[in-house]
C-alpha positions in Angstrom: 76.3 17.1 128.8 74.8 14.4 131.0 70.6 13.4 130.1 70.0 14.6 134.2 72.0 17.9 134.1 70.6 19.2 130.8 66.8 18.7 132.0 67.5 19.7 135.3 68.6 23.1 133.7 65.7 23.4 131.1 63.4 22.7 133.9 65.0 25.8 135.8 64.3 27.6 133.3 61.0 26.7 133.3 60.5 27.0 136.6 62.2 30.4 136.3 59.8 31.9 133.4 56.7 29.6 133.1 55.3 31.8 136.2 57.8 34.6 135.6 57.6 38.0 136.9 59.6 42.0 134.9 61.1 49.3 135.7 61.2 48.9 132.3 59.7 48.2 128.8 57.9 44.8 127.4 60.4 44.8 124.7 63.4 44.9 127.7 61.7 42.2 129.2 61.1 40.1 126.5 64.9 40.1 124.9 66.0 39.0 128.5 63.8 36.4 128.3 64.8 35.1 125.0 68.4 35.1 126.2 67.6 33.3 129.3 66.1 31.0 127.4 69.0 30.2 124.9 71.5 30.0 128.0 70.6 26.0 128.0 73.2 24.1 125.5 71.7 22.7 122.6 68.5 25.1 122.6 66.0 26.2 120.0 63.3 29.1 120.7 60.7 29.3 118.0 57.7 32.0 117.8 55.4 32.7 115.2 54.2 36.0 116.2 55.7 39.2 118.2 54.0 42.1 117.9 53.8 45.5 119.9 50.4 46.8 120.3 50.0 49.8 122.6 51.6 49.0 125.6 51.2 45.5 125.2 53.6 43.0 123.4 52.3 40.2 122.6 54.4 36.6 121.4 52.1 33.6 119.6 53.1 29.8 119.7 56.0 30.3 121.4 58.2 26.8 121.5 61.4 25.9 123.4 63.3 22.8 122.3 66.4 21.3 124.0 68.0 18.6 122.5 69.6 15.9 125.0 71.9 13.1 123.3 68.7 10.9 122.2 66.0 12.9 124.1 64.0 16.2 123.0 62.7 18.4 125.7 60.3 20.9 125.0 57.5 23.3 126.2 55.1 25.6 124.5 53.3 28.5 125.3 50.0 29.2 123.0 50.7 33.1 124.0 52.4 35.6 126.0 51.7 38.6 127.0 53.8 41.8 128.1 52.0 44.8 129.8 53.5 48.1 130.5 52.3 49.5 133.5 51.7 52.8 134.7 53.9 51.9 137.8 56.8 51.1 135.3 56.5 47.5 135.7 55.5 45.0 133.6 52.4 42.6 133.9 53.7 38.8 132.4 50.5 36.9 131.3 50.4 33.3 129.4 48.2 30.5 128.2 46.6 29.2 131.4 48.1 25.8 130.0 51.9 24.9 129.1 52.3 21.5 127.4 55.9 19.9 128.3 57.1 17.2 126.5 59.9 14.5 126.7 60.5 12.6 123.7 63.0 10.1 122.2 64.7 10.7 119.2 66.1 8.0 116.7 66.0 4.4 118.1 64.7 5.8 121.4 60.4 5.8 121.3 60.4 7.0 125.0 57.6 9.5 125.3 56.1 11.2 128.2 54.0 14.4 127.7 52.8 17.0 130.6 50.8 19.9 131.3 51.7 22.6 133.4 48.4 24.6 134.5 48.3 28.2 136.3 45.0 28.8 138.0 44.8 32.9 138.0 48.7 33.6 138.3 49.5 37.1 138.7 53.1 37.8 137.8 54.8 41.1 137.5 58.2 42.0 136.4 60.1 45.2 137.9 63.2 46.6 138.5 65.7 47.6 135.3 67.3 45.7 132.7 70.4 45.0 134.8 68.5 42.8 137.3 64.8 42.1 136.9 62.6 40.8 139.5 59.9 38.7 138.8 56.8 38.1 141.6 54.3 35.6 141.0 51.2 34.4 143.2 49.6 31.5 141.8 46.2 30.3 144.1 46.6 26.8 142.2 49.3 25.3 140.5 48.8 21.6 138.9 51.3 19.6 136.8 49.8 16.7 135.7 51.3 13.5 133.0 49.2 13.2 130.0 50.9 10.8 128.1 53.2 7.9 129.0 54.6 5.6 126.3 57.9 3.4 125.7 59.1 0.8 122.8 56.3 -1.2 123.2 53.3 1.0 123.5 51.1 3.4 125.9 51.9 3.0 129.6 49.1 3.0 132.2 50.7 5.6 134.0 49.3 8.7 136.5 51.5 11.2 137.7 49.5 14.5 139.4 51.2 17.6 141.5 49.2 19.9 143.0 50.7 23.1 144.1 48.3 25.6 146.7 48.8 29.1 146.8 52.4 29.2 145.2 54.4 33.0 145.7 57.6 33.4 144.6 60.3 35.9 144.0 62.8 35.9 141.2 66.1 38.0 140.2 68.4 37.8 137.1 71.0 39.8 136.7 73.7 40.5 134.7 75.2 37.1 133.4 72.3 35.3 134.1 72.6 35.1 137.6 69.8 34.0 139.3 68.1 34.3 143.2 64.8 33.0 143.3 62.5 32.3 146.3 59.4 29.6 146.3 57.2 28.8 148.8 54.2 26.8 149.0 50.8 26.1 151.4 51.4 22.7 150.4 52.1 20.1 147.9 50.1 17.3 146.7 51.0 14.5 144.6 49.9 11.3 143.8 51.2 9.1 141.2 50.5 5.6 139.9 51.4 2.5 137.0 50.4 -0.5 136.5 51.5 -3.5 133.9 48.5 -5.8 134.4 50.5 -8.8 132.1 53.0 -9.4 135.2 50.6 -8.3 137.9 53.0 -5.3 138.9 51.4 -2.1 140.1 52.4 1.1 142.1 50.6 3.9 143.5 52.6 7.0 145.7 50.4 9.6 147.1 51.6 12.3 149.6 51.3 15.9 151.2 54.4 18.3 151.6 53.1 20.8 154.1 54.8 24.4 154.2 57.5 24.1 151.2 60.0 26.6 151.2 62.4 26.7 148.7 65.6 29.1 148.1 67.8 29.0 144.8 71.1 31.1 143.9 73.5 30.5 140.9 74.9 31.4 137.5 72.6 29.9 135.3 74.7 29.9 131.8 77.7 28.3 134.4 75.1 25.7 135.4 73.7 24.5 131.9 77.5 23.9 130.7 77.9 21.6 133.6 78.9 18.3 132.0 79.5 19.6 128.6 83.1 21.0 128.9 86.4 19.6 129.5 86.5 21.9 132.8 84.0 23.1 134.8 82.9 26.6 134.7 85.5 29.0 136.6 82.4 31.2 137.8 80.1 28.0 138.6 78.1 28.5 142.1 74.7 27.1 143.2 73.1 27.1 146.3 70.2 25.6 147.4 67.7 25.5 150.5 64.7 23.8 151.4 62.7 23.0 153.8 58.9 21.8 154.7 56.5 21.9 157.9 56.2 18.2 157.4 54.9 15.6 155.5 52.6 12.5 154.8 53.2 9.6 152.3 51.9 6.1 151.3 53.4 3.6 149.1 51.3 0.8 147.6 53.4 -1.7 145.6 52.3 -4.8 144.4 54.8 -7.2 142.5 53.6 -10.8 141.4 50.5 -10.4 143.1 51.7 -10.0 146.3 51.0 -6.5 148.0 53.4 -4.3 150.3 52.1 -1.2 151.5 54.6 1.4 153.1 53.7 5.0 155.4 55.3 7.6 156.6 55.3 11.1 158.1 57.6 13.5 159.9 57.8 17.1 160.9 59.9 19.8 160.2 63.3 18.8 157.5 65.5 21.5 156.2 68.1 20.9 153.2 71.0 23.0 151.8 73.6 22.5 149.1 76.7 24.5 147.8 78.1 23.9 144.7 81.3 26.0 143.0 83.4 24.4 140.8 85.6 23.6 143.7 83.7 22.1 146.5 80.4 20.0 146.7 78.6 20.5 150.6 75.0 19.4 151.9 73.6 19.5 154.9 70.1 18.1 156.5 67.9 17.9 159.4 64.6 15.8 159.9 62.3 15.6 163.1 59.6 12.9 164.1 60.1 10.8 161.0 57.7 7.6 161.7 57.7 4.7 159.0 55.2 1.7 159.1 55.5 -1.4 156.4 53.4 -4.2 155.8 54.7 -6.9 153.8 53.1 -10.7 152.7 56.1 -12.2 154.3 55.2 -11.1 157.4 51.9 -11.1 159.5 53.0 -7.5 161.5 53.9 -4.5 160.7 57.4 -3.1 160.5 58.0 0.4 162.4 60.5 2.9 163.1 60.8 6.4 164.4 63.2 8.9 164.4 63.0 11.7 166.7 65.7 13.8 165.0 68.2 13.4 162.9 70.9 15.1 160.7 73.5 14.9 158.1 77.0 16.4 157.1 78.6 16.2 153.3 81.4 17.5 151.8 83.8 16.9 149.0 86.5 19.0 146.8 85.5 18.5 143.3 88.6 20.6 141.6 91.0 18.1 140.0 94.9 18.4 142.0 93.5 20.8 144.8 92.9 19.3 148.2 90.3 20.0 149.7 87.9 18.9 152.9 86.5 15.7 152.8 83.3 15.8 155.6 80.8 12.5 156.0 78.6 12.6 159.1 75.4 11.8 160.2 73.4 11.5 163.5 70.1 9.1 164.5 69.0 10.4 167.5 65.7 8.5 169.3 65.6 5.8 166.7 62.8 3.9 168.2 61.9 0.3 166.5 58.5 -1.3 166.3 57.7 -4.5 168.5 57.9 -6.2 164.9 61.3 -5.7 164.2 62.3 -6.1 168.1 60.6 -9.4 167.6 62.3 -10.6 164.8 65.1 -11.5 166.7 64.3 -11.0 170.7 60.6 -12.3 170.8 61.1 -12.8 174.7 61.9 -9.2 175.3 65.2 -10.2 176.8 66.9 -7.0 175.7 65.8 -3.4 177.1 63.9 -1.9 174.2 65.2 1.6 174.8 65.4 4.1 171.7 68.8 3.7 170.0 71.4 6.2 169.2 74.1 6.0 166.0 76.6 8.7 165.1 79.5 9.3 163.0 81.5 12.0 162.1 84.5 11.7 159.7 86.6 14.2 158.0 89.8 14.3 156.2 91.8 16.0 153.8 91.5 14.8 150.1 92.5 15.8 146.9 90.6 14.3 143.3 92.5 13.2 140.0 90.3 14.7 137.6 87.5 17.2 137.6 84.5 15.8 138.6 82.2 18.3 137.0 84.0 18.2 133.9 83.0 16.1 130.8 86.6 14.2 130.6 85.4 10.2 130.6 88.3 8.9 128.9 90.9 10.7 131.4 88.7 9.5 134.4 89.1 6.1 132.8 92.8 5.7 132.5 93.4 6.7 135.9 95.4 4.7 138.6 94.0 6.3 141.7 90.7 8.4 141.9 93.1 10.7 144.0 94.7 10.8 147.1 94.2 11.1 150.5 96.3 13.1 153.3 94.2 12.9 156.5 91.3 10.9 158.0 90.1 11.9 161.2 87.7 10.1 163.2 86.1 13.3 165.4 83.0 11.0 166.8 81.4 7.3 166.8 78.6 6.7 169.4 76.4 3.6 169.0 74.0 2.9 171.7 71.8 -0.5 171.4 70.9 -3.2 173.4 71.6 -1.7 176.8 75.4 -1.4 175.8 77.1 2.0 173.8 80.2 2.2 171.8 81.8 5.0 171.3 85.5 6.3 169.5 87.7 8.7 168.1 91.1 8.7 166.0 93.4 10.5 163.6 95.5 9.6 160.8 98.1 11.1 158.1 98.9 9.2 154.5 102.2 9.1 153.1 100.9 9.0 149.2 104.6 8.5 148.1 104.4 4.7 150.0 101.8 2.5 147.8 103.7 -0.7 148.7 103.4 -1.1 152.4 99.3 -1.5 152.2 99.3 -3.1 149.0 98.5 0.0 146.4 97.2 2.0 149.0 98.7 5.3 150.9 100.3 4.4 153.9 98.8 5.5 157.0 100.1 6.3 160.5 98.2 7.4 163.1 95.7 5.4 166.2 91.9 5.0 167.1 90.4 4.8 170.6 87.2 3.0 171.5 85.7 2.4 174.4 82.8 0.1 174.9 80.3 -0.5 177.8 78.0 -3.3 178.7 79.8 -5.5 176.3 79.3 -8.5 178.9 75.9 -7.8 180.1 75.1 -8.0 176.4 76.8 -11.8 175.6 75.6 -12.9 178.9 71.6 -12.2 177.2 72.4 -13.0 174.3 71.7 -17.2 174.5 68.3 -16.2 176.0 67.4 -14.9 172.8 68.2 -18.0 171.0 70.5 -16.2 168.4 73.7 -18.2 170.6 74.0 -21.1 172.2 76.1 -20.7 175.3 78.8 -23.1 174.6 79.5 -20.7 171.9 80.1 -17.9 174.0 83.6 -18.6 175.2 85.0 -18.5 171.9 83.1 -14.7 171.2 84.8 -14.0 175.1 88.4 -15.3 173.6 88.0 -13.0 170.5 86.9 -10.3 172.1 89.8 -10.5 174.9 92.3 -10.8 172.0 91.3 -7.3 170.7 90.3 -5.6 174.1 91.7 -4.5 177.8 89.6 -3.8 180.7 88.7 0.0 180.8 87.9 2.4 183.5 84.5 1.4 185.2 82.5 -1.8 185.3 81.8 -3.8 182.5 83.9 -1.6 180.4 86.8 -2.2 178.0 88.8 -0.5 175.5 90.9 -0.6 172.5 93.7 1.5 170.8 94.5 0.4 166.9 97.8 2.1 166.1 99.7 2.2 162.7 103.3 3.3 163.4 106.0 5.0 161.1 106.9 1.5 160.0 103.6 0.4 158.9 102.9 -1.8 161.9 99.6 -2.1 163.0 99.3 -2.8 166.5 96.1 -3.7 168.3 96.6 -2.1 172.1 100.3 -2.3 171.9 100.6 -5.9 170.6 102.0 -6.2 166.7 99.1 -7.4 164.4 101.0 -6.5 161.6 
């Protein structure tokens, strides 16, 4: 199991129960908690005492330790109390400060120490043994770095995150299936490190407003990711998060030279879906603004995006065909004058917003289980998989007063790896349309990027691969690969 996957599993578990919430007895709640804690592979649970007095179960000196290759990940809670309430629920309280450690073992001497601080947390556990619901409200939740060191000694570093007005609802059912919803009014962060000897430093600050996160999945299956020769058959995880807006500032110094970058944005949404067969992801962003200042340039580099989106899907199971999707849209991409002036100081071209859009879909088959731990198998494969089809559903580029659009579809013969030098033989066609190309070329010499005498060669090359379109200053191109493996451009054989 990889370091990152195990640490993520441990972090998910800590997030679920460090501010948990469990119609039941205190003992039932503890048994569920203890079982869930041991789901993460190579995890050791220890505590000094567990005492039931009246309606209260007290666990002292709790420690969870997970070995992740040459790293040890642990957290401790001085006191946990589970109090049986009259309404059949159990109130959960624990020490306000929870230390969290990531330490190297063996030759690895790196160490990071954190503290999770919950102020006035209100945590309730309800439901039954089969399906416990944890509700929590925390006015302020702090995560702060207390120590950092590498093989050479202490590191000058700072890391603080503050969560304001946090509320969450978690459900833990049979077979460790979890659902969780988390909301925070605001999340502020302040990160920094410095190395005076080489004049390097970095500081990152920012705030996320209106954070809303939903998670569901099989905790036991997720904990086994990457540790078995086959991925868990009952694996699933769904993650969705959004926030209402953000602001960030970054200041970096390298060799004494400062660079600053600021950014802000509006509503953003991201979703992930994972099973043992496929991974899907979608994202949407709005009103993104970025500004950078560097010592190389005497002016800022600015841009903003009114709307953007992304779409991705990929099959993960060995010898199983699935859908491939890759797409993105950037609408109303506005470049600041600093960027425009790098190549068009005389404002020859219209400085209209740019549009970039691409959507590819395909039919592919992996040759190995992507989520399995079989490095020797994947290393000896002649090919990572097979491709049966690829569609260019959409291509749009609008910039400098010109526009390019395109679409196409190809199928692939995986039994013929000779015609195209080891790649499956394609068959199909793609069509492209270009508007405003000649007007763009006419203006290029005025920018100084191209000399007038060089335009003739450019136009001749363009003429070889295009033909007149349907309107003024319109060009079109068809690229075809026929059943014999011949490549034709506008009907003319090129290969």
